[in-house]
N, C-alpha and C positions, 0 to 999 in steps of 0.2 A: 476520436474517442479514446479515452484512457480508462481502463477498468481493472478492478480487483476481482478475484474469484468470489463467488457466493457458494459456500459449501455446506451441505448438511451431513452430519455424522451421527452414528449411533453412540450414545454416551458410554455404554458399557465397553465398547471397542475403542473409544477415543481417549479415555481418561489416561493422562500421563504420557500419551504418545505425541510424536511430532507430526504436524500437519503443514505442508508447504502451500503457501498462497502465491499465486502468480499475479503480476501487474503487467498488463499488455496494452499495446497501442494498435489502432487501426484507423485508416482514413486521414492521416496527416496530409494536407494538400501542399504545404510549404515546407522547405527544408528546415530542419531543427538541429541546432548545434550546441545550444546551451540550455541545460535543464537543472532546476533545483526544486525539490519537493520536500515538504514536511509531511511525514506519514504519522498518523495517530492510530493507536490501537488500544483495545480494552486491556487494562492493567492486570486483569485476571489471567491473561495469557503471558507466557514467558518467551522472549526471543531466544532462539538457539543460534549461536554463532556458527558460521560455516567452518570448513577446515583451515581457512586462512585467518580465522579470528574476526571476520567481518560480520556485521548484523544483517547485511543485505547482499545477495548474490546476483551479480550482473547477468542479464539474459543475453541470448544470441543477438538481439537487435542492437546491442551496444558494444560488440567486440572491437570495433575500430575507434571507440571513444575512450577518453580518460575518465575514470569514474571513481567515486568514493562515497563512503557512508559512515555514519556514526550514530550512537544513541545519545540523544540530548538528555533524556531522563526516561524513567520507566513510562511507557505509553507514548513516547515521541521519538521518532527517528528522522534523520535528514539524509537525503540522497542527492548527489550532484553529478553532472555529466557535462563534458564539453569536448568539442572538436572544431577544427577550422573548416574542414571540407566535407565531412561525412554527413549523410542524410539518413534519418530514421526510416525504417521500413516497418510494415505491419509485422509485429513479433512480440515476444515477451521481453519487456525491458528489465525486469528484475523479479526475484523471488525472495520471500521471507519465510523462514521456518519458525513456527510457533509450537510451544509445548502446551497441550491442552491441560487445564487444571485437573487434578486428581478427584476433585469433588464436583465435576461438571454434572449438571442435572438436565433431564429432558426439558426442552423448551427454552433453554438459555441461549442467548445470542451474544456473540463477541464481535463488535463492529471493528472494521479496519478501513481507514480512508485517508484522504488527502485534504488539507485545508490550506489556503494561501496564507503565507506568513512573511512578514518583513521583520527579520530578527536583528536589525541594526548592523549586520555584517553584510548581507546582500539579500534582496527580496527574492522570493520564489519566482522562477522563470521557466519559460518553454518557448524559445525564440531562435531565430537564425543568427548567423554571425554578423550580418549587415544591420541588424536591429532596425529594419525598415518597416514601412507601414503594413505590408503584407504579413510580416512576422509578428508585429504587434497585434494585428487583428486576429491572427490565429491564436496567440497567447491569451487574448481577452476571451475568445470563445472557449478555450480549454478551461480556464479558471472560473468561468461563469456557467457553462453548460456542458462541457466535454469530459468531466470526470465522474465516473460511476464508482462509488465506494462499495465495499464488499463486507463479508462477514463469515464467521464460522458459526453455525447453528447446531445445537444438539437437537436431534429429531425426537419427536414424542411430545406429549402434552406436559406443560408446566404443572407441577403439583400445587394445588391451592391449599393454603393453610386455613383451616376452618376455625373460626372463633366460637367459643362456647356462647350459647344464647343465654341472656339473663332470664331468670325464673320469674 
């Protein structure tokens, strides 16, 4: 299972502030040595680069891996990982820091998730070095049932705009 945080925030305390979102893994049964994900997020959020100028910060679970990330366009990031020998453990794979909009209102939801993409460079992947049947089966499971997208939600009730009644 791969999952993003689902976070609720008080709008008056969150507006203009940075919120870190974690993307974690648990329960991988086969070795994984090649990963590529496209991350999509609500464009009302702004990605805050880390101190290295990266849009994604690698988590503890990938310290032995070669990693990279970039912004494809507002609302879409790409993250890749590879290693010949290392296996993933249950841990945080990466974090993304988002700046909450100054005009965030109660009840608003800002989705963050992963969708499978073949971008004509290389398709998204989550597989072992051998690219064998067990690795392909695990990758199929991940991209069909194993990813749980997240969000940042402003707590409180959304304000309804009342329309005047005709006389």
